[in-house]
DRENTI-438320 format. One record per residue: x, z, y of N, C-alpha, C in turn. Coordinates in Angstrom, 3 decimals, padded with zeros to 6 digits. Example, Ala and Ser with C-alpha at 12.3 -4.5 7.8 and 13.67 -1.06 7.14 Angstrom:
<rs>
R,n.east,n.up,n.north,ca.east,ca.up,ca.north,c.east,c.up,c.north
R,013.190,007.800,-005.690,012.300,007.800,-004.500,013.200,007.800,-003.300
R,012.850,007.080,-002.250,013.670,007.140,-001.060,012.900,007.870,000.030
</rs>
This chain:
<rs>
R,n.east,n.up,n.north,ca.east,ca.up,ca.north,c.east,c.up,c.north
R,-073.646,025.477,006.251,-074.414,025.866,005.096,-075.559,024.894,004.916
R,-075.985,024.801,003.692,-077.054,023.867,003.410,-078.362,024.625,003.278
R,-079.393,024.054,003.834,-080.710,024.687,003.751,-081.701,023.691,003.214
R,-082.522,024.110,002.309,-083.567,023.247,001.775,-083.012,021.990,001.150
R,-083.562,020.830,001.497,-083.169,019.563,000.917,-082.092,018.850,001.699
R,-081.659,019.386,002.825,-080.658,018.687,003.617,-079.274,018.882,003.007
R,-078.416,017.899,003.199,-077.063,017.959,002.666,-076.085,018.214,003.792
R,-074.973,018.841,003.438,-073.928,019.119,004.405,-073.023,017.899,004.486
R,-072.728,017.465,005.696,-071.848,016.322,005.898,-070.417,016.745,005.613
R,-069.700,015.971,004.804,-068.324,016.349,004.483,-067.366,015.677,005.460
R,-066.382,016.427,005.866,-065.331,015.935,006.752,-064.003,016.140,006.060
R,-063.022,015.278,006.325,-061.745,015.393,005.633,-060.998,016.692,005.912
R,-061.250,017.337,007.050,-060.494,018.550,007.359,-061.242,019.815,006.964
R,-062.433,019.689,006.339,-063.206,020.848,005.914,-063.522,020.732,004.426
R,-063.828,021.866,003.807,-064.212,021.857,002.400,-065.365,022.822,002.198
R,-066.295,022.464,001.305,-067.388,023.359,000.965,-066.937,024.282,-000.152
R,-067.147,025.572,000.025,-066.742,026.552,-000.967,-067.975,027.351,-001.369
R,-068.179,027.482,-002.671,-069.327,028.245,-003.169,-068.879,029.675,-003.468
R,-069.651,030.647,-003.000,-069.376,032.055,-003.255,-070.507,032.627,-004.096
R,-070.176,033.405,-005.077,-071.173,034.071,-005.904,-070.785,035.540,-006.008
R,-071.776,036.428,-005.802,-071.484,037.852,-005.931,-072.691,038.575,-006.489
R,-072.428,039.732,-007.043,-073.467,040.532,-007.673,-073.875,041.660,-006.732
R,-075.163,041.786,-006.493,-075.688,042.878,-005.667,-076.646,043.705,-006.512
R,-077.117,044.770,-005.948,-078.062,045.635,-006.668,-079.349,044.890,-006.970
R,-079.721,043.953,-006.126,-080.976,043.228,-006.338,-080.797,041.966,-007.197
R,-079.557,041.618,-007.558,-079.339,040.445,-008.410,-078.135,039.630,-007.968
R,-078.017,038.467,-008.538,-076.903,037.550,-008.259,-077.208,036.751,-007.000
R,-076.272,036.697,-006.069,-076.440,035.954,-004.818,-075.440,034.800,-004.782
R,-075.851,033.688,-004.245,-074.981,032.518,-004.095,-075.066,032.021,-002.661
R,-073.963,031.501,-002.182,-073.936,030.925,-000.846,-072.856,029.855,-000.794
R,-073.013,028.926,000.090,-072.005,027.894,000.305,-071.540,028.008,001.742
R,-070.253,027.977,001.930,-069.702,028.085,003.273,-068.746,026.934,003.510
R,-068.596,026.576,004.736,-067.667,025.522,005.112,-066.425,026.189,005.684
R,-065.267,025.874,005.070,-064.002,026.446,005.543,-063.051,025.311,005.860
R,-062.095,025.605,006.721,-061.084,024.615,007.067,-060.125,024.447,005.902
R,-059.755,023.249,005.669,-058.793,022.949,004.622,-057.425,023.481,005.029
R,-056.614,023.896,004.033,-055.311,024.482,004.340,-054.280,023.440,004.770
R,-054.488,022.177,004.385,-053.521,021.159,004.786,-053.912,020.603,006.149
R,-053.004,020.715,007.050,-053.251,020.211,008.407,-052.587,018.867,008.576
R,-053.216,018.004,009.316,-052.587,016.714,009.563,-051.508,016.894,010.613
R,-050.391,016.245,010.378,-049.263,016.323,011.304,-049.105,014.982,012.007
R,-048.503,015.040,013.133,-048.211,013.802,013.852,-047.107,013.070,013.105
R,-047.098,011.741,013.194,-046.100,010.950,012.482,-044.681,011.301,012.880
R,-044.479,011.678,014.131,-043.123,011.962,014.595,-042.593,013.288,014.069
R,-043.419,014.147,013.510,-042.906,015.401,012.962,-042.532,015.270,011.493
R,-042.962,014.205,010.827,-042.593,013.979,009.434,-041.218,013.325,009.368
R,-040.388,013.695,008.388,-039.036,013.121,008.290,-039.024,011.766,007.585
R,-039.846,010.847,008.046,-039.950,009.542,007.404,-038.675,008.723,007.576
R,-038.155,008.660,008.783,-036.951,007.858,009.028,-035.761,008.341,008.208
R,-035.455,009.655,008.152,-034.339,010.091,007.301,-034.552,009.764,005.815
R,-035.787,009.864,005.352,-036.068,009.524,003.949,-035.809,008.042,003.711
R,-036.274,007.184,004.605,-036.046,005.745,004.473,-034.561,005.408,004.559
R,-033.835,006.096,005.439,-032.395,005.882,005.550,-031.681,006.253,004.252
R,-032.079,007.370,003.666,-031.466,007.803,002.399,-031.785,006.824,001.277
R,-033.016,006.342,001.231,-033.379,005.363,000.207,-032.558,004.080,000.359
R,-032.342,003.646,001.576,-031.518,002.455,001.814,-030.081,002.704,001.361
R,-029.586,003.897,001.609,-028.233,004.259,001.190,-028.119,004.276,-000.335
R,-029.123,004.826,-000.991,-029.129,004.862,-002.456,-029.187,003.445,-003.015
R,-029.964,002.581,-002.386,-030.048,001.184,-002.831,-028.695,000.482,-002.729
R,-027.990,000.701,-001.613,-026.662,000.090,-001.450,-025.692,000.620,-002.499
R,-025.709,001.919,-002.736,-024.812,002.519,-003.730,-025.134,001.997,-005.125
R,-026.419,001.857,-005.425,-026.832,001.346,-006.730,-026.338,-000.082,-006.935
R,-026.496,-000.909,-005.922,-026.042,-002.298,-006.036,-024.535,-002.369,-006.260
R,-023.784,-001.539,-005.551,-022.328,-001.508,-005.727,-021.965,-001.032,-007.132
R,-022.670,-000.018,-007.604,-022.435,000.512,-008.947,-022.696,-000.553,-010.007
R,-023.808,-001.264,-009.896,-024.154,-002.310,-010.866,-023.127,-003.428,-010.819
R,-022.692,-003.790,-009.631,-021.694,-004.852,-009.481,-020.384,-004.479,-010.171
R,-019.931,-003.253,-009.956,-018.678,-002.804,-010.577,-018.823,-002.620,-012.087
R,-019.967,-002.118,-012.514,-020.209,-001.936,-013.951,-020.209,-003.284,-014.658
R,-020.887,-004.269,-014.066,-020.934,-005.611,-014.637,-019.536,-006.198,-014.737
R,-018.749,-006.017,-013.692,-017.379,-006.541,-013.702,-016.542,-005.883,-014.805
R,-016.711,-004.583,-015.004,-015.947,-003.879,-016.034,-016.326,-004.351,-017.435
R,-017.617,-004.514,-017.693,-018.066,-004.964,-019.015,-017.626,-006.406,-019.271
R,-017.780,-007.259,-018.272,-017.356,-008.647,-018.445,-015.844,-008.745,-018.647
R,-015.095,-007.904,-017.985,-013.645,-007.864,-018.170,-013.290,-007.445,-019.590
R,-014.003,-006.478,-020.121,-013.755,-006.024,-021.490,-014.082,-007.130,-022.492
R,-015.182,-007.844,-022.274,-015.545,-008.962,-023.153,-014.460,-010.039,-023.091
R,-013.991,-010.351,-021.893,-012.942,-011.362,-021.734,-011.650,-010.919,-022.410
R,-011.326,-009.638,-022.322,-010.098,-009.123,-022.939,-010.165,-009.240,-024.466
R,-011.282,-008.839,-025.054,-011.430,-008.956,-026.508,-011.376,-010.426,-026.912
R,-012.015,-011.284,-026.141,-011.999,-012.714,-026.428,-010.581,-013.273,-026.378
R,-009.815,-012.858,-025.380,-008.428,-013.311,-025.258,-007.595,-012.844,-026.444
R,-007.769,-011.602,-026.849,-007.020,-011.087,-027.998,-007.358,-011.838,-029.274
R,-008.626,-012.119,-029.485,-009.034,-012.844,-030.692,-008.469,-014.260,-030.669
R,-008.579,-014.945,-029.530,-008.087,-016.328,-029.479,-006.566,-016.394,-029.572
R,-005.866,-015.403,-029.031,-004.399,-015.416,-029.143,-003.961,-015.171,-030.581
R,-004.694,-014.364,-031.310,-004.349,-014.131,-032.719,-004.730,-015.328,-033.575
R,-005.726,-016.091,-033.138,-006.151,-017.262,-033.891,-005.102,-018.373,-033.824
R,-004.308,-018.386,-032.765,-003.281,-019.414,-032.605,-002.095,-019.193,-033.534
R,-001.950,-017.984,-034.039,-000.868,-017.711,-034.976,-001.179,-018.384,-036.313
R,-000.140,-018.851,-036.978,-000.347,-019.605,-038.214,-000.504,-018.711,-039.435
R,000.067,-017.554,-039.403,-000.062,-016.671,-040.571,-001.245,-015.725,-040.363
R,-002.246,-015.912,-041.180,-003.453,-015.094,-041.075,-003.556,-014.205,-042.309
R,-003.296,-012.935,-042.138,-003.442,-012.042,-043.288,-004.906,-011.954,-043.729
R,-005.086,-011.654,-044.970,-006.426,-011.553,-045.545,-007.261,-010.491,-044.823
R,-006.611,-009.415,-044.400,-007.332,-008.341,-043.698,-007.929,-008.838,-042.382
R,-007.212,-009.746,-041.725,-007.721,-010.269,-040.462,-008.996,-011.082,-040.693
R,-009.046,-011.823,-041.773,-010.252,-012.576,-042.107,-011.421,-011.622,-042.302
R,-011.167,-010.525,-043.014,-012.215,-009.522,-043.216,-012.623,-008.881,-041.884
R,-011.631,-008.617,-041.044,-011.926,-008.025,-039.734,-012.791,-008.958,-038.877
R,-012.466,-010.259,-038.918,-013.243,-011.220,-038.144,-014.683,-011.315,-038.664
R,-014.848,-011.243,-039.970,-016.203,-011.243,-040.532,-016.959,-009.974,-040.129
R,-016.239,-008.848,-040.147,-016.866,-007.589,-039.713,-017.291,-007.667,-038.241
R,-016.431,-008.278,-037.422,-016.759,-008.432,-036.009,-018.003,-009.305,-035.838
R,-018.083,-010.371,-036.620,-019.260,-011.236,-036.566,-020.521,-010.474,-036.959
R,-020.426,-009.668,-038.000,-021.584,-008.873,-038.427,-022.000,-007.890,-037.331
R,-021.029,-007.244,-036.691,-021.333,-006.306,-035.608,-022.047,-007.010,-034.453
R,-021.513,-008.171,-034.080,-022.104,-008.887,-032.943,-023.489,-009.423,-033.272
R,-023.671,-009.905,-034.496,-024.977,-010.447,-034.875,-026.024,-009.364,-035.070
R,-025.575,-008.159,-035.339,-026.533,-007.063,-035.532,-026.901,-006.369,-034.216
R,-026.320,-006.827,-033.128,-026.648,-006.243,-031.818,-028.118,-006.517,-031.500
R,-028.876,-005.474,-031.330,-030.314,-005.600,-031.089,-030.613,-005.122,-029.667
R,-030.676,-006.067,-028.755,-030.984,-005.723,-027.365,-032.131,-006.596,-026.879
R,-032.826,-006.091,-025.858,-033.935,-006.831,-025.247,-033.723,-006.853,-023.732
R,-033.012,-007.869,-023.256,-032.707,-007.929,-021.820,-033.928,-007.908,-020.918
R,-035.041,-008.436,-021.391,-036.239,-008.477,-020.557,-036.784,-007.082,-020.271
R,-036.429,-006.097,-021.092,-036.909,-004.731,-020.859,-035.963,-003.927,-019.969
R,-034.754,-004.412,-019.791,-033.772,-003.782,-018.892,-033.635,-002.283,-019.155
R,-033.291,-001.946,-020.403,-033.158,-000.536,-020.768,-031.695,-000.113,-020.772
R,-031.471,001.154,-020.396,-030.114,001.693,-020.400,-029.531,001.739,-021.802
R,-030.389,001.957,-022.789,-029.873,002.049,-024.157,-029.268,000.725,-024.603
R,-029.775,-000.407,-024.080,-029.180,-001.700,-024.412,-027.779,-001.826,-023.822
R,-027.606,-001.310,-022.629,-026.259,-001.305,-022.031,-025.312,-000.453,-022.872
R,-025.798,000.671,-023.332,-024.977,001.559,-024.172,-024.633,000.869,-025.484
R,-025.579,000.120,-026.048,-025.310,-000.605,-027.296,-024.210,-001.638,-027.095
R,-024.227,-002.314,-025.949,-023.178,-003.299,-025.661,-021.839,-002.595,-025.493
R,-021.831,-001.466,-024.796,-020.589,-000.701,-024.637,-020.032,-000.266,-025.988
R,-020.908,000.236,-026.845,-020.480,000.692,-028.175,-019.953,-000.475,-028.990
R,-020.624,-001.617,-028.925,-020.154,-002.807,-029.629,-018.753,-003.187,-029.156
R,-018.544,-003.192,-027.853,-017.223,-003.555,-027.322,-016.150,-002.562,-027.764
R,-016.489,-001.291,-027.817,-015.535,-000.287,-028.309,-015.170,-000.564,-029.762
R,-016.191,-000.895,-030.570,-015.941,-001.196,-031.983,-015.092,-002.450,-032.134
R,-015.408,-003.489,-031.376,-014.627,-004.724,-031.438,-013.188,-004.479,-031.001
R,-013.029,-003.704,-029.956,-011.685,-003.400,-029.454,-010.879,-002.626,-030.490
R,-011.518,-001.703,-031.200,-010.790,-000.936,-032.220,-010.359,-001.835,-033.388
R,-011.196,-002.827,-033.727,-010.814,-003.763,-034.800,-009.633,-004.622,-034.341
R,-009.707,-005.148,-033.133,-008.641,-006.011,-032.616,-007.334,-005.238,-032.442
R,-007.431,-003.982,-032.033,-006.213,-003.181,-031.829,-005.474,-002.880,-033.130
R,-006.134,-003.009,-034.262,-005.456,-002.794,-035.554,-004.531,-003.935,-035.901
R,-004.700,-005.104,-035.285,-003.896,-006.256,-035.606,-002.555,-006.043,-035.043
</rs>
């Protein structure tokens, strides 16, 4: 408790709590020092190692997922590219194919992504673009 002008020294494991109550003679105030409810634990009782192990496992799984996802998207881009180039080698080009190729160009040029921000929505936009391109090519 604090008396007069002296201050109570604060410790990390204690807290000062102010109490106020009403008595017949008036309002009373007091400050008491109580132990904090959070107790410090020894490092060996905290599950730090299992948490770190799980984080390492999640990191490995994430890297594998990104690697496979990248391979799938690049494969789809290569497949659409192969289909377009194989159709370009044919000598008879229907007028609809010319329109389809222009539509594909418009779709690709309108792709609005910002790789520096690394957003999931940009990945989704690329996936959607590839689906649209694939549907145009499959009509041929």
